[in-house]
C-alpha positions in Angstrom: -52.2 36.0 -30.9 -52.5 33.6 -28.0 -52.3 35.5 -24.8 -51.3 33.8 -21.5 -50.4 35.0 -18.1 -46.8 34.6 -17.0 -47.8 31.7 -14.9 -49.7 30.0 -17.7 -46.8 30.6 -20.2 -44.3 29.2 -17.6 -46.4 26.0 -17.3 -47.0 25.7 -21.0 -43.4 26.1 -22.0 -42.0 24.1 -19.0 -39.8 26.9 -17.8 -39.7 29.2 -14.8 -41.5 32.5 -14.4 -38.2 34.2 -14.2 -37.2 32.7 -17.6 -40.4 34.2 -19.0 -39.6 37.7 -17.6 -36.1 37.4 -19.0 -37.4 36.7 -22.5 -39.8 39.6 -22.1 -36.8 41.9 -21.2 -34.8 40.5 -24.2 -37.9 41.1 -26.4 -38.0 37.5 -27.5 -41.6 37.4 -26.2 -44.2 40.0 -26.8 -46.2 41.1 -23.8 -49.0 43.4 -22.9 -50.5 44.5 -19.6 -54.3 44.5 -19.0 -55.9 45.5 -15.8 -52.5 45.3 -14.1 -51.9 41.7 -15.3 -49.0 41.0 -17.8 -49.8 38.7 -20.7 -47.4 37.1 -23.2 -48.0 35.8 -26.7 -46.3 32.3 -26.7 -47.2 31.7 -30.3 -45.8 34.9 -31.7 -42.5 33.2 -32.7 -41.9 29.6 -33.4 -38.3 30.5 -33.3 -38.5 31.2 -29.6 -40.1 27.8 -28.9 -37.4 26.1 -31.0 -34.7 28.0 -29.1 -36.2 26.9 -25.8 -36.6 23.3 -27.0 -33.1 23.1 -28.4 -31.7 24.7 -25.2 -33.5 22.1 -23.0 -32.3 19.3 -25.3 -28.7 20.5 -25.2 -28.9 20.7 -21.4 -30.1 17.1 -21.2 -27.3 16.0 -23.5 -24.7 17.9 -21.5 -26.0 16.5 -18.2 -25.9 13.0 -19.6 -22.3 13.6 -20.9 -21.3 14.8 -17.4 -22.9 11.8 -15.8 -21.0 9.5 -18.2 -17.7 11.3 -17.5 -18.3 11.0 -13.7 -19.0 7.3 -14.0 -15.9 6.8 -16.1 -13.8 8.8 -13.6 -15.1 6.7 -10.7 -14.2 3.5 -12.6 -10.7 4.8 -13.3 -10.3 5.9 -9.6 -11.3 2.4 -8.4 -8.8 0.8 -10.8 -6.1 3.1 -9.6 -6.8 2.2 -6.0 -6.6 -1.5 -6.9 -3.3 -1.0 -8.7 -2.0 1.0 -5.7 -2.9 -1.9 -3.3 -1.4 -4.4 -5.7 1.9 -2.4 -6.0 2.1 -2.0 -2.2 1.7 -5.7 -1.8 4.3 -6.5 -4.4 6.7 -4.1 -2.8 6.3 -5.6 0.6 6.7 -9.1 -0.8 9.9 -8.0 -2.7 11.3 -6.5 0.5 10.6 -9.7 2.5 12.3 -11.8 -0.3 15.3 -9.4 -0.3 15.5 -9.6 3.5 15.5 -13.4 3.4 18.1 -13.5 0.6 20.4 -11.1 2.5 20.1 -13.2 5.7 20.8 -16.3 3.7 23.9 -14.8 2.0 25.2 -13.6 5.4 24.6 -16.9 7.0 26.3 -18.7 4.1 29.2 -16.3 4.3 29.6 -16.7 8.0 29.5 -20.5 7.6 32.2 -20.3 5.0 34.3 -18.0 7.2 34.0 -20.4 10.1 35.0 -23.3 7.9 38.0 -21.3 6.7 39.0 -20.4 10.2 38.7 -24.0 11.3 40.8 -25.2 8.4 43.4 -22.5 9.2 43.6 -23.4 12.8 44.0 -27.1 12.0 46.7 -26.2 9.6 48.6 -24.6 12.5 48.6 -27.8 14.4 51.4 -30.1 13.1 50.5 -33.6 12.0 52.4 -35.8 14.4 52.3 -39.5 14.6 51.2 -41.3 17.7 54.7 -42.7 18.1 56.0 -39.1 18.4 53.4 -38.3 21.0 54.4 -41.4 22.9 58.0 -40.4 22.7 57.2 -36.9 24.0 55.4 -38.4 26.9 58.3 -40.7 27.7 60.4 -37.6 28.2 58.3 -36.5 31.1 59.5 -37.3 34.6 57.7 -39.9 36.7 56.3 -37.0 38.8 54.9 -35.3 35.7 53.4 -38.6 34.4 51.8 -39.0 37.8 50.3 -35.5 37.6 48.9 -36.3 34.2 47.5 -39.5 35.5 45.4 -37.8 38.2 41.9 -36.5 37.6 39.3 -34.6 39.7 35.7 -34.0 38.9 33.7 -35.3 36.0 33.9 -32.1 33.9 36.1 -30.0 31.6 39.1 -28.5 33.5 41.6 -25.8 32.5 44.8 -27.8 32.2 47.1 -24.9 33.2 45.0 -24.0 36.2 44.8 -27.7 37.1 48.6 -27.9 37.1 49.1 -24.6 38.9 46.7 -25.7 41.6 48.9 -28.7 42.3 52.1 -26.6 42.5 53.7 -27.9 39.3 56.8 -25.9 38.3 56.6 -23.7 35.3 59.0 -25.8 33.2 57.1 -28.9 33.9 53.8 -27.2 33.2 55.2 -26.2 29.8 56.2 -29.7 29.0 52.8 -31.1 30.0 50.9 -28.4 28.1 53.0 -29.1 25.0 52.3 -32.8 25.2 48.5 -32.0 25.4 48.7 -29.3 22.7 50.0 -31.9 20.2 46.6 -33.8 20.4 44.3 -30.8 19.9 41.9 -31.6 17.1 42.8 -35.3 17.4 41.3 -36.2 20.8 37.7 -35.8 21.9 38.9 -35.2 25.4 41.0 -32.1 24.7 39.8 -28.7 23.4 41.0 -25.2 23.2 38.9 -22.2 24.1 40.1 -18.6 24.2 43.7 -19.7 24.0 43.5 -22.1 27.0 43.6 -25.9 26.8 40.9 -27.9 28.6 40.7 -31.6 29.2 37.7 -33.7 30.2 38.3 -35.3 33.6 36.1 -38.3 32.6 39.3 -39.7 31.2 42.8 -39.4 32.7 45.3 -37.2 31.0 47.7 -40.1 30.8 45.3 -42.2 28.8 44.4 -39.2 26.6 48.0 -38.5 25.6 49.2 -42.0 24.9 47.7 -45.2 23.4 49.9 -47.7 25.1 51.2 -46.9 28.5 54.6 -48.4 29.0 
């Protein structure tokens, strides 16, 4: 029998004093008390030492297992964070591409629509020869021809407002406007905006409406 105090046994076995007292209570260690001091026999059972040794070894393996699991979980978490950032970036890039594509489609559609409207408007203007235009102009009275031949400032003028300002009668206004309307889309000096005909006063109406003044 090798007797040791609880403190000595704790140091020899590498466990706490509380663990020694627990083994005494479970009767896995024999103990005696002399002069008020408790002694234990640490060699009374090799089985006890083996149990303690195996328990410590198992604890070490379990701790190592937990550390490995923790390391693996950290690595997986980092990968998930990287995947999350990558997916967010791809989503934002895709949204920008879709936005650009939608804008391009709408711009292309608007362009096609404007082209169709322009073609439709041109189709409403009859194709008339210059001879016909000249003939229409010949039908105007000398006074109407004189009114067409006049010009004010160097700018675009509303033809109807221009004629009204000069006191041209309604019937004569209509004949002058019809003569000008025939050249819409054919002359750079005539245009239509919001249903009104404008002429550029840089050039006289008379020279706009006919090629050869007779």
